[in-house]
C-alpha positions as CSV (number, residue, x, y, z in Angstrom):
1,M,-0.1,-0.2,-0.1
2,Q,1.5,3.5,-0.8
3,P,1.7,6.0,1.7
4,L,-1.3,9.2,1.6
5,N,1.6,11.3,0.5
6,S,2.7,9.6,-2.6
7,F,-0.4,10.7,-3.9
8,L,0.3,14.2,-3.5
9,P,3.3,15.9,-6.5
10,A,6.3,17.2,-4.8
11,Y,5.5,21.0,-4.7
12,E,2.0,20.0,-2.4
13,R,4.4,18.6,0.6
14,R,7.4,21.1,0.5
15,L,7.8,22.9,3.7
16,T,7.3,26.3,3.3
17,L,7.7,29.5,5.0
18,A,3.9,29.9,5.5
19,T,3.7,26.0,6.6
20,A,6.7,26.9,9.4
21,L,4.7,29.5,11.0
22,T,1.5,26.9,11.3
23,L,4.1,24.3,12.6
24,T,5.2,26.9,15.2
25,R,1.8,27.4,16.3
26,I,1.1,23.9,16.7
27,L,4.6,23.5,18.7
28,L,3.4,26.1,20.9
29,I,0.5,24.7,22.1
30,P,1.8,22.4,24.9
31,F,3.8,25.2,25.8
32,I,0.8,27.3,26.5
33,V,-1.1,24.6,28.3
34,S,1.8,23.7,30.9
35,F,1.7,27.7,31.6
36,M,-1.8,27.5,32.1
37,T,-1.6,24.2,34.6
38,M,1.1,25.9,36.5
39,Q,-0.7,29.2,36.3
40,L,1.7,31.1,34.6
41,W,-0.9,33.2,33.0
42,A,1.6,35.6,31.5
43,L,3.8,33.4,30.0
44,A,0.7,31.2,28.6
45,W,-0.8,34.9,27.3
46,I,2.5,36.3,25.2
47,L,2.4,32.7,23.9
48,C,-1.2,32.4,22.6
49,A,-1.3,36.0,21.5
50,V,2.2,35.3,19.1
51,A,0.0,31.7,18.1
52,A,-2.5,33.9,16.9
53,T,0.1,35.9,15.2
54,T,1.4,33.2,13.3
55,D,-2.1,32.6,12.4
56,A,-2.4,35.8,10.7
57,V,0.7,35.9,9.3
58,D,1.3,32.2,7.7
59,G,-2.1,33.1,5.6
60,Y,-0.4,36.2,4.2
61,V,2.9,34.5,3.5
62,A,1.4,31.8,1.4
63,R,-0.6,34.7,-0.5
64,K,2.5,37.0,-0.7
65,F,4.9,34.4,-2.1
66,Q,2.7,32.2,-3.7
67,E,3.4,29.5,-1.1
68,Q,-0.6,27.7,-0.9
69,T,-0.2,24.1,-0.7
70,L,-2.2,21.2,0.3
71,L,-0.3,20.4,3.2
72,G,-0.7,24.3,4.5
73,A,-4.4,24.3,3.7
74,A,-5.0,21.3,5.7
75,L,-2.3,21.9,9.1
76,D,-3.8,25.9,9.0
77,P,-7.4,24.9,10.2
78,I,-6.1,21.9,12.4
79,A,-3.7,24.6,14.3
80,D,-6.7,26.6,14.9
81,K,-9.0,24.2,16.6
82,V,-6.0,22.0,18.4
83,L,-5.3,25.6,19.8
84,V,-8.4,27.0,20.6
85,I,-9.9,23.7,22.0
86,S,-6.6,22.8,23.9
87,V,-6.9,25.9,25.9
88,L,-10.5,25.8,26.5
89,T,-10.2,22.6,27.9
90,T,-7.3,23.6,30.3
91,L,-9.5,26.3,31.5
92,S,-12.3,23.9,31.9
93,L,-10.3,21.7,34.2
94,I,-8.8,23.9,36.4
95,D,-11.6,24.5,38.9
96,H,-10.4,28.0,40.4
97,C,-10.2,29.7,37.6
98,P,-12.5,32.9,37.8
99,L,-14.0,32.8,34.9
100,H,-14.4,29.2,34.4
101,V,-15.3,27.7,30.6
102,P,-18.0,25.4,31.5
103,G,-17.6,21.7,30.6
104,W,-20.3,21.7,27.8
105,F,-19.2,24.2,25.5
106,V,-16.2,22.4,25.3
107,I,-17.7,19.1,24.7
108,F,-20.3,20.9,21.8
109,L,-17.0,22.8,20.3
110,I,-15.4,18.5,20.2
111,I,-18.2,17.1,18.9
112,K,-19.1,19.8,16.1
113,E,-15.6,19.6,14.8
114,L,-15.9,15.9,14.5
115,L,-18.9,16.1,12.6
116,Q,-17.4,18.9,10.1
117,V,-14.4,16.6,9.8
118,A,-17.1,13.6,9.0
119,G,-18.5,15.2,6.7
120,A,-15.3,16.6,5.0
121,M,-14.7,13.1,4.7
122,A,-17.7,11.9,3.3
123,L,-17.5,14.6,0.8
124,A,-13.9,14.0,0.1
125,H,-14.6,10.0,-0.5
126,H,-18.1,10.6,-2.5
127,H,-15.9,13.5,-5.3
128,G,-12.6,12.5,-4.9
129,M,-9.8,15.0,-3.9
130,L,-11.7,18.0,-2.1
131,R,-10.3,21.4,-1.1
132,I,-12.7,22.9,0.9
133,K,-11.9,26.7,1.6
134,P,-13.5,28.0,5.2
135,T,-16.6,30.5,4.7
136,P,-16.6,34.1,5.7
137,L,-19.3,33.5,8.8
138,A,-16.5,30.4,9.9
139,K,-13.6,33.0,9.4
140,I,-15.2,35.7,11.4
141,T,-16.4,33.3,14.0
142,A,-12.3,31.9,14.1
143,L,-11.2,35.2,14.8
144,I,-13.5,36.2,17.6
145,Q,-13.0,33.1,19.2
146,M,-9.2,33.2,18.5
147,V,-9.4,36.7,20.7
148,F,-11.6,35.4,23.2
149,I,-9.2,33.2,24.6
150,I,-6.5,35.9,24.1
151,W,-8.7,37.9,26.2
152,L,-9.5,35.0,28.8
153,L,-5.9,34.8,29.6
154,A,-5.1,38.3,29.8
155,C,-8.0,38.4,32.1
156,Y,-6.4,35.4,34.5
157,N,-2.7,37.5,34.0
158,F,-4.4,40.6,35.4
159,G,-7.1,39.6,37.5
160,W,-9.9,40.9,35.5
161,L,-13.3,39.6,36.2
162,P,-15.9,41.2,33.8
163,L,-18.6,38.6,34.2
164,R,-21.3,40.3,32.2
165,T,-18.9,40.3,29.1
166,Y,-17.3,37.2,29.1
167,Y,-21.2,35.0,29.6
168,A,-22.1,37.9,26.7
169,V,-19.3,36.2,24.6
170,V,-19.8,32.5,24.9
171,A,-23.4,33.1,24.4
172,T,-21.9,34.9,21.0
173,V,-19.5,32.4,20.0
174,F,-22.2,29.4,20.5
175,I,-24.6,30.3,18.9
176,L,-22.0,31.6,15.8
177,Q,-20.7,27.7,16.0
178,I,-24.1,26.5,15.7
179,L,-24.6,29.2,12.5
180,V,-21.2,27.9,11.0
181,F,-22.1,24.4,11.5
182,A,-25.6,24.1,10.0
183,H,-23.9,26.6,6.7
184,Y,-21.8,23.8,6.2
185,V,-24.4,21.3,6.9
186,Y,-26.6,22.9,3.8
187,I,-23.1,23.5,1.8
188,G,-22.6,19.6,1.9
189,L,-25.8,18.3,0.8
190,S,-26.3,20.8,-1.7
191,S,-22.8,19.4,-3.3
192,M,-24.2,16.0,-2.8
193,K,-27.3,17.1,-4.2
194,E,-25.6,18.4,-7.6
195,S,-23.6,15.4,-8.0
196,A,-26.1,13.0,-7.7
């Protein structure tokens, strides 16, 4: 059996600067989580902000230097999702956090992401090779979510306790995630009907 990467041409598997930035974001996640568990909020906050910056820069670099690859396109959303879920899961497990992230919220995000991955795999199996681009709504939701976790870590670091703002943002992210999921389901079903 041939390895999966043998089906991709060499230029799609090359390690570009943009992909290296994405990998850097992934490598920062264990350090961020470790600092959070040790309550070193300043370091966790700074590293999370650096990780978020790489998210903004890698896309620009890929477009600027024409470094778009399937590897980079696959790793970028994975890095984002793993970062967000790792941070929120850690905050949900630390009981003494002033702004405690509810477990149901993290479970909802994980189930939603797993269902989206399963749907994407089903479409890829149906259509063959499939390039999935995030919708504008998904991009806005991802941005709000990233700003949310950076803001949360800043709250822990500086001792802020803006409960009303916190609950409002959690509700907003929850609603946006439902809308994003519903939109992807609609896109997937429409794609299946068109190719039927």
